[in-house]
C-alpha positions as CSV (number, residue, x, y, z in Angstrom):
1,M,18.7,22.0,-15.2
2,T,22.4,21.2,-14.9
3,D,22.9,24.4,-12.8
4,L,20.2,23.2,-10.4
5,L,21.8,19.8,-10.0
6,N,25.3,21.2,-9.8
7,T,24.5,23.4,-6.8
8,E,22.6,20.7,-4.9
9,P,24.8,19.0,-2.2
10,G,22.8,15.8,-2.3
11,V,23.7,15.1,-5.9
12,A,26.6,13.1,-7.2
13,H,27.9,11.6,-10.5
14,L,26.2,14.2,-12.7
15,T,26.4,13.1,-16.3
16,V,25.3,15.2,-19.4
17,A,25.0,13.7,-22.8
18,K,24.4,16.7,-25.1
19,G,22.1,16.3,-28.1
20,I,21.7,12.6,-27.6
21,G,17.9,12.8,-27.3
22,R,16.0,12.3,-30.6
23,H,12.2,12.2,-29.8
24,P,12.0,14.8,-28.4
25,S,15.4,16.2,-29.2
26,G,17.6,17.4,-26.4
27,D,20.1,16.4,-23.7
28,V,20.0,13.4,-21.5
29,I,21.1,14.1,-17.9
30,E,21.7,11.5,-15.3
31,A,22.6,11.9,-11.6
32,V,22.6,10.0,-8.4
33,V,20.3,11.8,-5.9
34,A,20.2,11.3,-2.2
35,R,16.6,10.5,-1.2
36,E,16.6,13.3,1.3
37,V,16.6,15.9,-1.5
38,A,14.8,14.0,-4.2
39,E,11.4,15.5,-3.6
40,D,12.7,19.0,-3.5
41,I,14.6,18.5,-6.8
42,L,11.5,17.0,-8.4
43,I,9.4,20.0,-7.4
44,R,12.0,22.4,-8.8
45,L,12.3,20.5,-12.1
46,A,8.5,20.6,-12.4
47,Q,8.5,24.3,-11.9
48,R,10.9,24.6,-14.8
49,G,8.5,22.6,-17.0
50,V,11.0,19.7,-17.7
51,Q,8.1,17.2,-17.7
52,R,6.4,19.2,-20.5
53,R,9.4,19.2,-22.8
54,G,10.8,15.9,-21.8
55,E,10.6,13.5,-18.9
56,V,11.9,13.0,-15.4
57,S,12.2,9.4,-14.1
58,L,13.4,7.8,-10.9
59,Q,15.2,4.5,-10.6
60,P,16.0,3.1,-7.1
61,I,19.6,2.2,-6.5
62,H,19.9,-0.8,-4.1
63,T,23.7,-1.2,-4.2
64,M,26.4,1.4,-5.0
65,L,30.0,1.5,-4.0
66,S,31.0,5.1,-4.2
67,D,32.7,7.4,-1.7
68,T,31.4,10.4,-3.8
69,A,27.8,9.2,-3.5
70,E,28.2,8.6,0.3
71,A,29.6,12.1,0.7
72,A,26.7,13.6,-1.2
73,E,24.2,11.7,1.1
74,R,26.0,12.9,4.2
75,A,25.9,16.5,2.8
76,A,22.1,16.3,2.2
77,P,20.0,17.7,5.1
78,G,17.7,15.4,7.0
79,D,17.6,11.6,7.3
80,S,17.0,9.2,4.4
81,S,14.6,7.1,6.4
82,D,12.3,10.2,6.8
83,A,12.3,11.0,3.1
84,I,9.1,10.7,1.0
85,I,8.9,11.2,-2.8
86,W,5.2,12.2,-3.3
87,D,5.0,11.3,-7.0
88,D,6.6,7.9,-6.3
89,L,4.1,7.2,-3.5
90,I,1.2,8.1,-5.7
91,S,2.5,5.9,-8.5
92,T,3.1,3.0,-6.1
93,T,-0.3,3.1,-4.4
94,G,-2.0,3.9,-7.7
95,E,-0.6,0.7,-9.3
96,E,-1.4,-1.4,-6.2
97,S,-5.1,-0.2,-6.2
98,Q,-5.8,-0.9,-9.8
99,L,-8.9,-3.1,-10.3
100,S,-7.6,-5.9,-12.5
101,P,-8.1,-9.6,-13.0
102,V,-4.9,-10.3,-10.9
103,F,-6.2,-8.1,-8.0
104,L,-9.6,-9.8,-8.1
105,A,-8.0,-13.3,-8.3
106,F,-5.8,-12.7,-5.3
107,L,-8.7,-11.2,-3.3
108,T,-11.0,-14.1,-4.2
109,I,-8.4,-16.7,-3.3
110,A,-7.7,-14.9,0.0
111,C,-11.5,-14.9,0.8
112,L,-11.7,-18.6,0.0
113,L,-8.7,-19.4,2.2
114,A,-10.3,-17.4,5.0
115,A,-13.5,-19.5,4.6
116,V,-11.6,-22.7,4.7
117,G,-9.7,-21.4,7.8
118,V,-13.0,-20.8,9.5
119,I,-14.5,-24.1,8.6
120,T,-11.5,-26.0,9.8
121,D,-11.0,-23.7,12.8
122,S,-7.4,-23.1,11.6
123,A,-5.7,-19.9,12.5
124,I,-2.7,-20.8,10.3
125,T,-4.9,-20.9,7.2
126,L,-6.4,-17.5,8.2
127,V,-2.9,-16.1,8.4
128,G,-2.3,-17.4,4.9
129,A,-5.4,-15.6,3.7
130,M,-4.2,-12.4,5.3
131,V,-0.9,-12.6,3.5
132,V,-2.4,-13.4,0.1
133,S,-5.0,-10.6,0.3
134,P,-4.1,-7.5,-1.8
135,D,-6.5,-5.1,0.0
136,F,-3.8,-3.0,1.7
137,G,-2.9,-1.4,-1.6
138,P,-6.3,0.3,-2.1
139,L,-6.4,1.3,1.6
140,A,-3.0,2.9,1.3
141,A,-4.2,4.7,-1.9
142,L,-7.2,6.1,-0.1
143,A,-5.0,7.4,2.7
144,V,-2.7,9.1,0.1
145,A,-5.7,10.5,-1.8
146,I,-7.1,12.0,1.4
147,V,-3.8,13.7,2.3
148,G,-3.0,14.8,-1.3
149,G,-6.5,15.6,-2.4
150,R,-6.3,13.2,-5.3
151,R,-9.9,12.3,-6.3
152,D,-8.7,10.2,-9.2
153,L,-6.7,8.0,-6.8
154,A,-9.6,7.8,-4.3
155,A,-12.0,6.8,-7.1
156,R,-9.6,4.1,-8.3
157,A,-9.1,2.7,-4.8
158,G,-12.8,2.9,-4.0
159,L,-13.7,1.0,-7.2
160,A,-11.1,-1.8,-6.4
161,L,-12.6,-2.2,-2.9
162,G,-16.2,-1.7,-3.9
163,V,-16.1,-4.3,-6.7
164,G,-13.4,-6.6,-5.3
165,F,-14.9,-7.5,-1.9
166,P,-18.5,-8.1,-3.1
167,L,-17.2,-10.2,-6.0
168,A,-14.9,-12.2,-3.8
169,M,-17.6,-12.7,-1.3
170,L,-20.1,-13.8,-3.9
171,V,-17.7,-16.4,-5.3
172,T,-17.0,-17.6,-1.8
173,A,-20.8,-17.8,-1.0
174,A,-21.4,-19.9,-4.2
175,L,-18.6,-22.3,-3.3
176,T,-19.8,-22.5,0.3
177,L,-23.2,-23.5,-0.8
178,L,-21.7,-26.3,-2.9
179,A,-19.6,-27.3,0.1
180,R,-22.8,-27.4,2.2
181,I,-24.6,-29.5,-0.4
182,G,-21.6,-31.8,-0.6
183,G,-21.5,-32.2,3.2
184,L,-18.2,-30.4,3.7
185,F,-19.8,-27.6,5.7
186,E,-22.3,-27.8,8.4
187,P,-23.8,-24.6,9.7
188,G,-23.6,-25.8,13.3
189,E,-19.8,-25.8,13.1
190,L,-19.8,-22.0,13.5
191,S,-21.0,-22.2,17.1
192,H,-18.0,-24.4,18.1
193,L,-15.1,-22.2,16.9
194,Q,-12.2,-21.6,19.3
195,Q,-9.2,-20.6,17.3
196,V,-10.9,-18.1,14.9
197,S,-13.6,-16.5,17.1
198,F,-11.6,-13.3,17.1
199,I,-12.8,-12.6,13.6
200,Y,-16.3,-11.6,14.6
201,Q,-15.7,-10.5,18.2
202,V,-15.8,-6.7,17.8
203,G,-14.4,-4.7,20.6
204,P,-12.0,-1.9,21.4
205,F,-9.0,-3.9,20.3
206,S,-10.5,-4.2,16.9
207,V,-10.1,-0.5,16.5
208,I,-6.7,-0.4,18.1
209,V,-5.2,-3.1,15.9
210,A,-6.6,-1.5,12.8
211,L,-5.1,1.9,13.7
212,L,-1.7,0.4,14.6
213,A,-1.7,-1.7,11.4
214,G,-2.5,1.3,9.3
215,A,0.2,3.4,10.9
216,A,2.8,0.7,10.5
217,G,1.8,0.0,6.9
218,M,2.1,3.7,5.9
219,I,5.5,4.0,7.6
220,A,6.7,0.8,5.9
221,L,5.4,2.1,2.5
222,T,7.0,5.5,2.8
223,S,10.3,4.3,4.2
224,E,10.8,1.5,1.7
225,K,10.5,-1.3,4.2
226,P,8.3,-3.7,2.3
227,G,9.1,-6.6,4.7
228,A,7.3,-4.8,7.5
229,L,4.1,-4.8,5.4
230,I,3.8,-8.6,5.9
231,G,3.2,-7.9,9.6
232,V,0.5,-5.5,8.6
233,F,-1.2,-8.0,6.4
234,I,-1.2,-10.6,9.2
235,S,-2.6,-8.2,11.8
236,V,-5.6,-6.9,9.9
237,T,-8.7,-9.1,9.8
238,T,-10.3,-7.7,6.6
239,V,-10.4,-10.8,4.4
240,P,-11.0,-13.2,7.3
241,A,-14.0,-11.1,8.4
242,A,-15.3,-11.1,4.8
243,G,-15.0,-14.9,4.6
244,F,-16.6,-15.4,8.0
245,A,-19.5,-13.1,7.0
246,V,-20.2,-15.2,4.0
247,L,-20.2,-18.5,5.9
248,A,-22.5,-17.0,8.6
249,A,-24.9,-15.8,5.9
250,V,-25.0,-19.2,4.2
251,A,-25.6,-20.8,7.6
252,G,-28.3,-18.3,8.4
253,D,-26.4,-17.0,11.5
254,W,-27.2,-13.3,10.8
255,L,-25.9,-12.1,14.2
256,R,-22.4,-13.4,13.6
257,C,-22.7,-12.3,9.9
258,G,-23.4,-8.8,11.1
259,E,-20.6,-8.8,13.6
260,A,-18.1,-10.0,11.0
261,A,-19.3,-7.4,8.5
262,L,-18.8,-4.7,11.2
263,Q,-15.3,-6.1,11.9
264,L,-14.6,-5.7,8.2
265,L,-15.7,-2.1,8.1
266,I,-13.8,-1.2,11.3
267,N,-10.6,-2.6,9.8
268,L,-11.0,-0.9,6.4
269,A,-11.8,2.5,8.0
270,G,-9.2,2.1,10.7
271,V,-6.3,1.3,8.4
272,T,-7.3,4.1,6.0
273,L,-7.6,6.7,8.8
274,A,-4.4,5.7,10.5
275,G,-2.5,5.7,7.2
276,A,-3.7,9.2,6.4
277,L,-2.8,10.6,9.8
278,T,0.6,8.9,9.7
279,L,1.3,10.4,6.3
280,L,0.3,13.8,7.5
281,M,2.6,13.7,10.5
282,R,5.5,12.4,8.4
283,R,5.1,15.3,5.9
284,R,5.1,17.8,8.7
285,H,8.4,16.6,9.9
286,I,10.1,17.0,6.6
287,I,12.8,19.6,6.8
288,P,12.0,22.7,4.7
289,G,13.8,22.7,1.5
290,T,14.1,18.9,1.4
291,G,11.8,16.2,0.3
292,A,11.4,12.6,0.9
293,A,11.9,9.5,-1.2
294,P,14.3,6.8,-2.3
295,A,17.7,7.6,-3.7
296,G,17.7,7.1,-7.4
297,A,18.8,8.3,-10.8
298,S,17.1,11.4,-12.3
299,H,16.8,11.6,-16.0
300,G,15.6,14.6,-18.0
């Protein structure tokens, strides 16, 4: 393993602690790895069976003052912004798509916020619902599963979406009925909306926005630009469409309910499709012999 890291120009600060490992016994090796070559090194380590005898882990380095590390990064072929670590991407999207009480809580709160935004005709409240919603995680996981052929990841993401949205919508429907009984919601209010009518108005731009958002989200996810994901959350009307569909159903406005449900499906499909296509294109542009992912420390 040390010979592999020694000959790699994108590696610096290689440290070997012989015999320090106890369970299992062995050496502990640490190195700073340029993200441009991280994927290639992981593949070669896996081919040597390191993960069967021990472990390989990655730790992102956010700040490092080192001329040696900078020289190693310059020597690595390719550009760090184009790098993708496949195992890291699978791990990230897999965690974000896990069906859990926290995921369900965020999705339900987002759906409730969307319903309040519709009732009050408040675009600002809808933006808050979009930001709170955790649904991009499962959508990104579906895109990764499509490209990587990971049925387990696809099943996990499908379960999160298939259970999460219906449950969030049922809770929203129950509370909407209580609001109607309490006089906080009048069905006729849906016909006088101005600020939030875009939620159920399906058209060509619905598809365009979903595709652009999916592409931007995957680029942000694979290039470690999490700040850009906020823009994706705000641009996609998944949760607002779900909340509106519930309100329309409670009000007996089945036409708008159907339109909002269609808007939801278009956004879910569009984000997933664009994410998968973007990931495919980014993988094709990886320079042979290099990989893609964040610079970090490799342990084995």
